[in-house]
VEXVEX-521138 format. One line per field, with one value per atom (N, C-alpha, C): chain; x, y, z; atom name. Coordinates in nm, 4 decimals, padded with zeros to 6 digits. Layout:
BEGIN
lumdren (A, ...)
u (X, ...)
v (Y, ...)
w (Z, ...)
vexfi (CA, ...)
REM end
This chain:
BEGIN
lumdren (A, A, A, A, A, A, A, A, A, A, A, A, A, A, A, A, A, A, A, A, A, A, A, A, A, A, A, A, A, A, A, A, A, A, A, A, A, A, A, A, A, A, A, A, A, A, A, A, A, A, A, A, A, A, A, A, A, A, A, A, A, A, A, A, A, A, A, A, A, A, A, A, A, A, A, A, A, A, A, A, A, A, A, A, A, A, A, A, A, A, A, A, A, A, A, A, A, A, A, A, A, A, A, A, A, A, A, A, A, A, A, A, A, A, A, A, A, A, A, A, A, A, A, A, A, A, A, A, A, A, A, A, A, A, A, A, A, A, A, A, A, A, A, A, A, A, A, A, A, A, A, A, A, A, A, A, A, A, A, A, A, A, A, A, A, A, A, A, A, A, A, A, A, A, A, A, A, A, A, A, A, A, A, A, A, A, A, A, A, A, A, A, A, A, A, A, A, A, A, A, A, A, A, A, A, A, A, A, A, A, A, A, A, A, A, A, A, A, A, A, A, A, A, A, A, A, A, A, A, A, A, A, A, A, A, A, A, A, A, A, A, A, A, A, A, A, A, A, A, A, A, A, A, A, A, A, A, A, A, A, A, A, A, A, A, A, A, A, A, A, A, A, A, A, A, A, A, A, A, A, A, A, A, A, A, A, A, A, A, A, A, A, A, A, A, A, A, A, A, A, A, A, A, A, A, A, A, A, A, A, A, A, A, A, A, A, A, A, A, A, A, A, A, A, A, A, A, A, A, A, A, A, A, A, A, A, A, A, A, A, A, A, A, A, A, A, A, A, A, A, A, A, A, A, A, A, A, A, A, A, A, A, A, A, A, A, A, A, A, A, A, A, A, A, A, A, A, A, A, A, A, A, A, A, A, A, A, A, A, A, A, A, A, A, A, A, A, A, A, A, A, A, A, A, A, A, A, A, A, A, A, A, A, A, A, A, A, A, A, A, A, A, A, A, A, A, A, A, A, A, A, A, A, A, A, A, A, A, A, A, A, A, A, A, A, A, A, A, A, A, A, A, A, A, A, A, A, A, A, A, A, A, A, A, A, A, A, A, A, A, A)
u (-08.6329, -08.5958, -08.5164, -08.5582, -08.4901, -08.3442, -08.3207, -08.1853, -08.1009, -08.1601, -08.0879, -08.0465, -08.1360, -08.1043, -07.9913, -07.9947, -07.8878, -07.7542, -07.7565, -07.6329, -07.5758, -07.6618, -07.6150, -07.5550, -07.6242, -07.5749, -07.4442, -07.4366, -07.3126, -07.1981, -07.2246, -07.1204, -07.0673, -07.1557, -07.1111, -07.0314, -07.0777, -07.0094, -06.8729, -06.8710, -06.7443, -06.6507, -06.7045, -06.6223, -06.5576, -06.6298, -06.5764, -06.4624, -06.4657, -06.3572, -06.2251, -06.2289, -06.1065, -06.0592, -06.1416, -06.1049, -05.9836, -05.8922, -05.7746, -05.6611, -05.6848, -05.5783, -05.4940, -05.3664, -05.2784, -05.3119, -05.3044, -05.3251, -05.2116, -05.2404, -05.1366, -05.0390, -04.9194, -04.8256, -04.8792, -04.8257, -04.8667, -04.7397, -04.7299, -04.6100, -04.5950, -04.4712, -04.4498, -04.4714, -04.5000, -04.5076, -04.3684, -04.3524, -04.2229, -04.1849, -04.2814, -04.2544, -04.2307, -04.2483, -04.2303, -04.0825, -04.0503, -03.9119, -03.8964, -03.7746, -03.7407, -03.7570, -03.8287, -03.8551, -03.7258, -03.6265, -03.5025, -03.4000, -03.3733, -03.2642, -03.3108, -03.4389, -03.4913, -03.4708, -03.4149, -03.3928, -03.5266, -03.5458, -03.6645, -03.6546, -03.7617, -03.7547, -03.8036, -03.8802, -03.9419, -03.8395, -03.7210, -03.6219, -03.5429, -03.5709, -03.4996, -03.5944, -03.6835, -03.7844, -03.7239, -03.6010, -03.5376, -03.5084, -03.4992, -03.4657, -03.5774, -03.6861, -03.7946, -03.8451, -03.8684, -03.9337, -04.0463, -04.1462, -04.2650, -04.3290, -04.3698, -04.4508, -04.5848, -04.6919, -04.8265, -04.8766, -04.9205, -04.9713, -05.1186, -05.1661, -05.3069, -05.4017, -05.3541, -05.4403, -05.4410, -05.3714, -05.3701, -05.2529, -05.1703, -05.0532, -04.9470, -04.8840, -04.7755, -04.6445, -04.5505, -04.4180, -04.3185, -04.2329, -04.1408, -03.9962, -03.9150, -03.7743, -03.6943, -03.5728, -03.4899, -03.4241, -03.4492, -03.3984, -03.4393, -03.4187, -03.4556, -03.3766, -03.2521, -03.1686, -03.2336, -03.2706, -03.3346, -03.4726, -03.5434, -03.6747, -03.6605, -03.5583, -03.5401, -03.4886, -03.4159, -03.3787, -03.5059, -03.6001, -03.7276, -03.8055, -03.8097, -03.8828, -03.8385, -03.7060, -03.6545, -03.6637, -03.6642, -03.6690, -03.7640, -03.8916, -03.9824, -03.9917, -03.9854, -03.9980, -03.8813, -03.7671, -03.6500, -03.6758, -03.7517, -03.7761, -03.9138, -04.0056, -04.1427, -04.1955, -04.1666, -04.2048, -04.3518, -04.3709, -04.5054, -04.5411, -04.4632, -04.4911, -04.4447, -04.5266, -04.4959, -04.5094, -04.4381, -04.4544, -04.5997, -04.6772, -04.8179, -04.8994, -04.8408, -04.9078, -04.8929, -04.8028, -04.7732, -04.8804, -04.9307, -05.0284, -04.9623, -04.8634, -04.7969, -04.6576, -04.5661, -04.4278, -04.3877, -04.3390, -04.3043, -04.1608, -04.1001, -03.9690, -03.9775, -03.8761, -03.8731, -03.7766, -03.8262, -03.7436, -03.6362, -03.5113, -03.3990, -03.4110, -03.4599, -03.4663, -03.5953, -03.7092, -03.8365, -03.8778, -03.8203, -03.8548, -04.0003, -04.0587, -04.1957, -04.1900, -04.2846, -04.2941, -04.3677, -04.3223, -04.3858, -04.3629, -04.4377, -04.4246, -04.2838, -04.2289, -04.0934, -04.0783, -04.1838, -04.1764, -04.1486, -04.1726, -04.1477, -04.0087, -03.9359, -03.8087, -03.6922, -03.5959, -03.4640, -03.3727, -03.3119, -03.2291, -03.0816, -03.0111, -02.8685, -02.7967, -02.7102, -02.6285, -02.4845, -02.4174, -02.2751, -02.2379, -02.3277, -02.2934, -02.2184, -02.1757, -02.1063, -02.2029, -02.3324, -02.4331, -02.4605, -02.4586, -02.4837, -02.6184, -02.6862, -02.8134, -02.7911, -02.8980, -02.8868, -02.8051, -02.8030, -02.7299, -02.6103, -02.5532, -02.4357, -02.4706, -02.4015, -02.4256, -02.5736, -02.6296, -02.7745, -02.8071, -02.9177, -02.9760, -03.0472, -03.0251, -03.0880, -03.1985, -03.3248, -03.4363, -03.4627, -03.4834, -03.5217, -03.6390, -03.7301, -03.8501, -03.8214, -03.7320, -03.7079, -03.5752, -03.5801, -03.4600, -03.3506, -03.3867, -03.2866, -03.2142, -03.2880, -03.2260, -03.1366, -03.1777, -03.0969, -02.9635, -02.9664, -02.8428, -02.7491, -02.8047, -02.7232, -02.6671, -02.7520, -02.7082, -02.5946, -02.6071, -02.5047, -02.3677, -02.3642, -02.2379, -02.1910, -02.2823, -02.2458, -02.2012, -02.2515, -02.2258, -02.1532, -02.0813, -01.9943, -02.0667, -02.1922, -02.2683, -02.2148, -02.2457, -02.1988, -02.3031, -02.4316, -02.5343, -02.6707, -02.7554, -02.8968, -02.9760, -03.0602, -03.1355, -03.2840, -03.3658, -03.5086, -03.5341, -03.6491, -03.6805, -03.6657, -03.7078, -03.7006, -03.5577, -03.4603, -03.3200, -03.2467, -03.3117, -03.2486, -03.2520, -03.1463, -03.1382, -03.0928, -03.1148, -03.0678, -02.9150, -02.8477, -02.7019, -02.6520, -02.7174, -02.6792, -02.7023, -02.8163, -02.8494, -02.7465, -02.7178, -02.6215, -02.4801, -02.4509, -02.3196, -02.2955, -02.3991, -02.3836, -02.3036, -02.3085, -02.2399, -02.0901)
v (03.1565, 03.0354, 02.9410, 02.9363, 02.8511, 02.8936, 03.0245, 03.0775, 03.0474, 03.0655, 03.0381, 02.8907, 02.8011, 02.6585, 02.6271, 02.6895, 02.6676, 02.7176, 02.8338, 02.8886, 02.7964, 02.7427, 02.6511, 02.5246, 02.4667, 02.3446, 02.3726, 02.4857, 02.5178, 02.5388, 02.6031, 02.6252, 02.4942, 02.3981, 02.2677, 02.1935, 02.1973, 02.1258, 02.1888, 02.3203, 02.3857, 02.3854, 02.3947, 02.3879, 02.2517, 02.1471, 02.0113, 01.9892, 02.0588, 02.0421, 02.0894, 02.1878, 02.2399, 02.1577, 02.0669, 01.9879, 01.9011, 01.8936, 01.8109, 01.8804, 01.9989, 02.0722, 02.1449, 02.1613, 02.2339, 02.3821, 02.4472, 02.5921, 02.6578, 02.7626, 02.8253, 02.9072, 02.9318, 03.0198, 03.1627, 03.2457, 03.3855, 03.4699, 03.5807, 03.6651, 03.7174, 03.7275, 03.7801, 03.9310, 03.9810, 04.1254, 04.1748, 04.3046, 04.3630, 04.3233, 04.2807, 04.2452, 04.0967, 04.0138, 03.8692, 03.8345, 03.7488, 03.7075, 03.5575, 03.5174, 03.3757, 03.3175, 03.2078, 03.1430, 03.0925, 03.0588, 03.0002, 03.1060, 03.2027, 03.2979, 03.4385, 03.4683, 03.5992, 03.7075, 03.6742, 03.7718, 03.8095, 03.9373, 03.9785, 03.9162, 03.8523, 03.7731, 03.8443, 03.9506, 04.0133, 04.0567, 04.0972, 04.1427, 04.0269, 03.9038, 03.7875, 03.6926, 03.7470, 03.6657, 03.5629, 03.5871, 03.4921, 03.3575, 03.3569, 03.2342, 03.1908, 03.2623, 03.2421, 03.0979, 03.0488, 02.9191, 02.9432, 02.8575, 02.8814, 02.7493, 02.7436, 02.6317, 02.6906, 02.6311, 02.6716, 02.5666, 02.6131, 02.5221, 02.4924, 02.3837, 02.3450, 02.4494, 02.5313, 02.6358, 02.7630, 02.7606, 02.8745, 02.9698, 02.9466, 03.0311, 03.0039, 03.1111, 03.1001, 03.1291, 03.0358, 03.0518, 03.0735, 03.1735, 03.2108, 03.1834, 03.1593, 03.1280, 03.1980, 03.2411, 03.3127, 03.2208, 03.0933, 02.9969, 02.8562, 02.7656, 02.6256, 02.5654, 02.6074, 02.5516, 02.5753, 02.6994, 02.7273, 02.6620, 02.6560, 02.5914, 02.4441, 02.3776, 02.2365, 02.2189, 02.3132, 02.3052, 02.3025, 02.3884, 02.3906, 02.2612, 02.2178, 02.0977, 01.9761, 01.9617, 01.8469, 01.8625, 01.9860, 02.0091, 02.1243, 02.1128, 02.2261, 02.2680, 02.1712, 02.2012, 02.2853, 02.2792, 02.3584, 02.5082, 02.5414, 02.6815, 02.7313, 02.6393, 02.6743, 02.5639, 02.5750, 02.4680, 02.4256, 02.2954, 02.2400, 02.2142, 02.2689, 02.2493, 02.1107, 02.0450, 01.9109, 01.9076, 01.8176, 01.8047, 01.7775, 01.7152, 01.6889, 01.8187, 01.9312, 02.0617, 02.1210, 02.0653, 02.1215, 02.0823, 02.1816, 02.1553, 02.1602, 02.2479, 02.2632, 02.3219, 02.2847, 02.3325, 02.3789, 02.5039, 02.5641, 02.6156, 02.6122, 02.6712, 02.7541, 02.8368, 02.9232, 02.8658, 02.8464, 02.7980, 02.9025, 02.8596, 02.9511, 03.0317, 02.9699, 03.0393, 03.1183, 03.0587, 03.1278, 03.2199, 03.1992, 03.2744, 03.2533, 03.1411, 03.1061, 03.0039, 03.0176, 02.9199, 02.7963, 02.6806, 02.5547, 02.4555, 02.3450, 02.2483, 02.1901, 02.1916, 02.1418, 01.9953, 01.9177, 01.7749, 01.7535, 01.8553, 01.8443, 01.8943, 01.9516, 02.0175, 01.9201, 01.9630, 01.9028, 02.0019, 01.9607, 02.0491, 02.0261, 02.1354, 02.1278, 02.1615, 02.0713, 02.0942, 02.1188, 02.2087, 02.2305, 02.3160, 02.4030, 02.4873, 02.6130, 02.6910, 02.8162, 02.9342, 02.9102, 03.0155, 03.0295, 03.1505, 03.1794, 03.2468, 03.2104, 03.2731, 03.3765, 03.4282, 03.5301, 03.4861, 03.3560, 03.3040, 03.2185, 03.2481, 03.1751, 03.0561, 02.9444, 02.8235, 02.7889, 02.7481, 02.7277, 02.6076, 02.5424, 02.4433, 02.5221, 02.4874, 02.5605, 02.4733, 02.5171, 02.4401, 02.4726, 02.3694, 02.3838, 02.2915, 02.3380, 02.2601, 02.1523, 02.1807, 02.0892, 02.0149, 01.8852, 01.8032, 01.8432, 01.8728, 01.9125, 02.0397, 02.1350, 02.2580, 02.2288, 02.1356, 02.0981, 02.0381, 01.9551, 01.8937, 01.9990, 02.0929, 02.2007, 02.2892, 02.3232, 02.4065, 02.3383, 02.2092, 02.1326, 02.1503, 02.1405, 02.1559, 02.3011, 02.3940, 02.5355, 02.5990, 02.5473, 02.6105, 02.5188, 02.4216, 02.3350, 02.2667, 02.2273, 02.1589, 02.0194, 01.9688, 01.8353, 01.7277, 01.7625, 01.6602, 01.7220, 01.6404, 01.6743, 01.5800, 01.6366, 01.5565, 01.5900, 01.4923, 01.5139, 01.5330, 01.5850, 01.6169, 01.4965, 01.3806, 01.2619, 01.2111, 01.2694, 01.2319, 01.3273, 01.4364, 01.5354, 01.4893, 01.5233, 01.4924, 01.6174, 01.6208, 01.7330, 01.7415, 01.6280, 01.6265, 01.6906, 01.6584, 01.7183, 01.8686, 01.9103, 02.0533, 02.1268, 02.0748, 02.1399, 02.1369, 02.0400, 02.0302, 02.1303, 02.2019, 02.3025, 02.4227, 02.4510, 02.5705, 02.5516)
w (01.2250, 01.2975, 01.2065, 01.0807, 00.9849, 00.9658, 00.9549, 00.9372, 01.0612, 01.1785, 01.3020, 01.3084, 01.2693, 01.2680, 01.1716, 01.0516, 00.9537, 01.0082, 01.0725, 01.1290, 01.2372, 01.3211, 01.4254, 01.3650, 01.2652, 01.2012, 01.1279, 01.0522, 00.9810, 01.0782, 01.1890, 01.2883, 01.3409, 01.3649, 01.4135, 01.3081, 01.1818, 01.0753, 01.0479, 01.0253, 00.9929, 01.1132, 01.2315, 01.3525, 01.3662, 01.3304, 01.3408, 01.2432, 01.1273, 01.0312, 01.0890, 01.1765, 01.2359, 01.3539, 01.4015, 01.5195, 01.4882, 01.5819, 01.5643, 01.4922, 01.4376, 01.3705, 01.4738, 01.4431, 01.5328, 01.5308, 01.6463, 01.6472, 01.5685, 01.4922, 01.4101, 01.4933, 01.4373, 01.5069, 01.5033, 01.5898, 01.5967, 01.6109, 01.5386, 01.5516, 01.6941, 01.7406, 01.8762, 01.8808, 01.9987, 02.0193, 02.0582, 02.0673, 02.1067, 02.2489, 02.3299, 02.4698, 02.4934, 02.3911, 02.4093, 02.4180, 02.5173, 02.5420, 02.5225, 02.4920, 02.4853, 02.6252, 02.6334, 02.7614, 02.8263, 02.7450, 02.7965, 02.8367, 02.7489, 02.7764, 02.8139, 02.7931, 02.8296, 02.7250, 02.6095, 02.5034, 02.4384, 02.4060, 02.3307, 02.1916, 02.1456, 02.0231, 01.8968, 01.9086, 01.7914, 01.6865, 01.7291, 01.6316, 01.5694, 01.6098, 01.5561, 01.4836, 01.4028, 01.3348, 01.2392, 01.1922, 01.1005, 01.1673, 01.2992, 01.3730, 01.4679, 01.4710, 01.5670, 01.5706, 01.6894, 01.7111, 01.8121, 01.8089, 01.8917, 01.9326, 02.0572, 02.1052, 02.1471, 02.0967, 02.1360, 02.2342, 02.3493, 02.4514, 02.4274, 02.4834, 02.4696, 02.5263, 02.6218, 02.6784, 02.5938, 02.4778, 02.3867, 02.4052, 02.5048, 02.5284, 02.4223, 02.3731, 02.2759, 02.3479, 02.3396, 02.3982, 02.2845, 02.2999, 02.1929, 02.2312, 02.1276, 02.1459, 02.0366, 02.0701, 01.9730, 01.8716, 01.8804, 01.7839, 01.8214, 01.7272, 01.7505, 01.8665, 01.8831, 01.9912, 02.1272, 02.1573, 02.2863, 02.2956, 02.1830, 02.1854, 02.2236, 02.1693, 02.2043, 02.3462, 02.3978, 02.5403, 02.6250, 02.5914, 02.6630, 02.6366, 02.5127, 02.4724, 02.5547, 02.5739, 02.6478, 02.7993, 02.8501, 02.9946, 03.0290, 02.9958, 03.0191, 03.1660, 03.2564, 03.3990, 03.4513, 03.3836, 03.4233, 03.4029, 03.2999, 03.2643, 03.3051, 03.3265, 03.3635, 03.4553, 03.5872, 03.6806, 03.6638, 03.6601, 03.6432, 03.4976, 03.4046, 03.2614, 03.2196, 03.1331, 03.0843, 02.9324, 02.8656, 02.7206, 02.6791, 02.7657, 02.7317, 02.7219, 02.7659, 02.7539, 02.6132, 02.5312, 02.3999, 02.2986, 02.2256, 02.1196, 01.9820, 01.9639, 01.8345, 01.8560, 01.7661, 01.7734, 01.6338, 01.6262, 01.4974, 01.4967, 01.3788, 01.3558, 01.2282, 01.2054, 01.0877, 00.9844, 00.8630, 00.7533, 00.7216, 00.7148, 00.6950, 00.5656, 00.4584, 00.3301, 00.3102, 00.3355, 00.3094, 00.4234, 00.5418, 00.6637, 00.7057, 00.6623, 00.7008, 00.8138, 00.9072, 01.0160, 00.9651, 01.0130, 00.9761, 01.0893, 01.0928, 01.2026, 01.2127, 01.3319, 01.3562, 01.3172, 01.3289, 01.2946, 01.1460, 01.0621, 00.9181, 00.8789, 00.9728, 00.9420, 00.9265, 00.8461, 00.8378, 00.9088, 01.0195, 01.1004, 01.0675, 01.0390, 01.0137, 01.1439, 01.1873, 01.3072, 01.2640, 01.3372, 01.3166, 01.1976, 01.1486, 01.0335, 01.0776, 00.9793, 01.0082, 01.0252, 01.0212, 01.0409, 01.1897, 01.2370, 01.3782, 01.3949, 01.5018, 01.5370, 01.6447, 01.7031, 01.8068, 01.9287, 01.9564, 02.0723, 02.0296, 01.9132, 01.8671, 01.7801, 01.8006, 01.7214, 01.7281, 01.6151, 01.6086, 01.5214, 01.5506, 01.4602, 01.3511, 01.2268, 01.1167, 01.0563, 01.0691, 01.0148, 00.8673, 00.7903, 00.6500, 00.6221, 00.5397, 00.5083, 00.4044, 00.3094, 00.1983, 00.2150, 00.1937, 00.2095, 00.1113, -00.0125, -00.1120, -00.0679, -00.0132, 00.0361, 00.1565, 00.2397, 00.3561, 00.3110, 00.2087, 00.1583, 00.0997, 00.0265, -00.0303, 00.0806, 00.1775, 00.2902, 00.3656, 00.3886, 00.4601, 00.3941, 00.2613, 00.1876, 00.1898, 00.1606, 00.1474, 00.2786, 00.3912, 00.5207, 00.6195, 00.5639, 00.6448, 00.7607, 00.7362, 00.8395, 00.8662, 00.9844, 01.0225, 00.9977, 01.0137, 00.9959, 00.9688, 00.9069, 00.8849, 00.9738, 01.0576, 01.1539, 01.1486, 01.1740, 01.1914, 01.3414, 01.3741, 01.5131, 01.6056, 01.5595, 01.6465, 01.6676, 01.5978, 01.6159, 01.7115, 01.7476, 01.8348, 01.9799, 02.0531, 02.1954, 02.2690, 02.3980, 02.4787, 02.4736, 02.4741, 02.4677, 02.3377, 02.2274, 02.0998, 02.1020, 02.1516, 02.1608, 02.2458, 02.3638, 02.4521, 02.3942, 02.3094, 02.2480, 02.1359, 02.0965, 01.9900, 02.0377, 02.1668, 02.2197, 02.2268)
vexfi (N, CA, C, N, CA, C, N, CA, C, N, CA, C, N, CA, C, N, CA, C, N, CA, C, N, CA, C, N, CA, C, N, CA, C, N, CA, C, N, CA, C, N, CA, C, N, CA, C, N, CA, C, N, CA, C, N, CA, C, N, CA, C, N, CA, C, N, CA, C, N, CA, C, N, CA, C, N, CA, C, N, CA, C, N, CA, C, N, CA, C, N, CA, C, N, CA, C, N, CA, C, N, CA, C, N, CA, C, N, CA, C, N, CA, C, N, CA, C, N, CA, C, N, CA, C, N, CA, C, N, CA, C, N, CA, C, N, CA, C, N, CA, C, N, CA, C, N, CA, C, N, CA, C, N, CA, C, N, CA, C, N, CA, C, N, CA, C, N, CA, C, N, CA, C, N, CA, C, N, CA, C, N, CA, C, N, CA, C, N, CA, C, N, CA, C, N, CA, C, N, CA, C, N, CA, C, N, CA, C, N, CA, C, N, CA, C, N, CA, C, N, CA, C, N, CA, C, N, CA, C, N, CA, C, N, CA, C, N, CA, C, N, CA, C, N, CA, C, N, CA, C, N, CA, C, N, CA, C, N, CA, C, N, CA, C, N, CA, C, N, CA, C, N, CA, C, N, CA, C, N, CA, C, N, CA, C, N, CA, C, N, CA, C, N, CA, C, N, CA, C, N, CA, C, N, CA, C, N, CA, C, N, CA, C, N, CA, C, N, CA, C, N, CA, C, N, CA, C, N, CA, C, N, CA, C, N, CA, C, N, CA, C, N, CA, C, N, CA, C, N, CA, C, N, CA, C, N, CA, C, N, CA, C, N, CA, C, N, CA, C, N, CA, C, N, CA, C, N, CA, C, N, CA, C, N, CA, C, N, CA, C, N, CA, C, N, CA, C, N, CA, C, N, CA, C, N, CA, C, N, CA, C, N, CA, C, N, CA, C, N, CA, C, N, CA, C, N, CA, C, N, CA, C, N, CA, C, N, CA, C, N, CA, C, N, CA, C, N, CA, C, N, CA, C, N, CA, C, N, CA, C, N, CA, C, N, CA, C, N, CA, C, N, CA, C, N, CA, C, N, CA, C, N, CA, C, N, CA, C, N, CA, C, N, CA, C, N, CA, C, N, CA, C, N, CA, C, N, CA, C, N, CA, C, N, CA, C, N, CA, C, N, CA, C, N, CA, C, N, CA, C, N, CA, C, N, CA, C, N, CA, C, N, CA, C, N, CA, C)
REM end
């Protein structure tokens, strides 16, 4: 009985430590498609973006550009979906190829690097790398997530 009580208490304590944390990204399967364009995303992991919904569903995108199209107009691609359904938003760092929270990214717009769907926003985790990338790849601007607009996203094409 004593062990059972300890297990219950530890579960509550350790479970509480995870409360409020964003759900982690999950690799796509071979059958997962971009919610916006319908492209299979597993072969484009270098540009992968992901939104995790509060209900645990993972939505995948072939790049940050399509992910932000969904972010700004979720109901257009998934009727009834609202931004309040989003639990976490991830993008892939161009250099490390690791997923990280989009809110931490420095996005390069207007570079000479193309993604699976052509012109793409390029996410970088480090500001210094973003500045170097901007120069090396003829980028037009470095933007944070709160500076992005649907008009800017649509203007990339």
